[in-house]
N, C-alpha and C positions, 0 to 999 in steps of 0.2 A: 458425473463423478470422475475425478482425475486420479490416476494411479501412476506412481513413479517407481520404476524398477531399477535398482542398482546392480550392476554386474561386475564382479571382481574376477578378472581373468587369471589371477594368481601369478602373473609374470612380473610383478613389481611395477607395472605400468599404471596408467590412470584407470579409474573406475568408470565404466561406461554407464550412462543413464538413458533409459528409454521411457517414453511417456505414452500412456494409452488414455484417451479421453473421448468423451462424447462431444466435446466442444474443441475447436481448434485454437491454437495460439494466434493472437493478432497483436501487432504493435499499435500503439496509440500515442498521441501527444496532445493532451488537453490540460490546461492549467486552471485550477480552482483556488479561490481565496476564502478563508474563513472570515467571519465578521465579528464573532463573539470573542471576548478577551478572557482567557483562563477558564474556559468552559468547553465541554464536549458539545459539538454542534453537528447536527445531522445534515448531510449534503447529498443531493441526488447527482449521481455520475451519469450524465445524460446519455452517452453512447455505450454504456456498459450493458451487458445482459443481466437480467434478473438472476439472483442466486448463483453468481459466478465468482470465481477467484480472479481478482485483479491485483495489479501492482501499482502502488502509489509511491512516487519519489517526493520526498519533502526537502525543500531547500530553504536555508536560513543563513544569511551572511553575518549575523551578529553573535556575540558571546552571551551565554547564560540564558538564552530563551528556551522555553519548553515547548515541545510539539509532539504530536502522535497521531495515530490512525487506528481505528478498531471497528468491529462489526457493530451494527445498531443492536442495542439490547445487551451488549457485553458490559460486565462490571469490571473487566480488566483495565487497570490504569496503565495502558501501554503508551507511555510517553517518555521522551528523552530530553536531556539538556544539551543545547548546541555548544559547540566549541568554535571558534571563529570559522566562518565560511564553510558551513557544514551541510552535507547531503546524506540523507538516510532513505533507503528504499525498503518497503515492507509489503508483503502480501496481505490482502484482506478480502473477505467475502462480502459481496453485496447481498441485500435482502431482496424480497420479491418486488420491491419498489425501486430497485437499483440504488439504494442508499447505503452510505457508510458514515462513520463519525470522525470528524477532524478535531484536533485540539491544538491550540497555540495560545501563548500569552502575549504574542506580538503579531497580530494579523497583517500589519503593514509590511513586515519583512519576511513573511513566511509564504512560500508557494507550495501548493500541493499539485503534483502533476500525475495524471492518470497515464501510465506509460505502456501497460500491456494487460492483456486479458487471456486467461486460459480457458 
């Protein structure tokens, strides 16, 4: 389980953030492609840990395409519409099989990059 603690020093400066975790942060760079059009598709994130918080960066260079990422089993319709040359980064939790769900209505022009794990 991850805990984020925000500390306000009261001096008008930045808020400090500290993290306590049973898992450590690690950077990744793995690109995945969806194959289904306009449907939530379950994808296995090969090098992710089961039941872990990961960060997915979605890149789409075209206008008006929809894309998103969510936990397997979620009913949340967590997708957005691209505006020219758009990148969106979202956290999502893997399940026990290291799976998440991707959505895009343009698989050819949409990349899903696994960029970090907490």
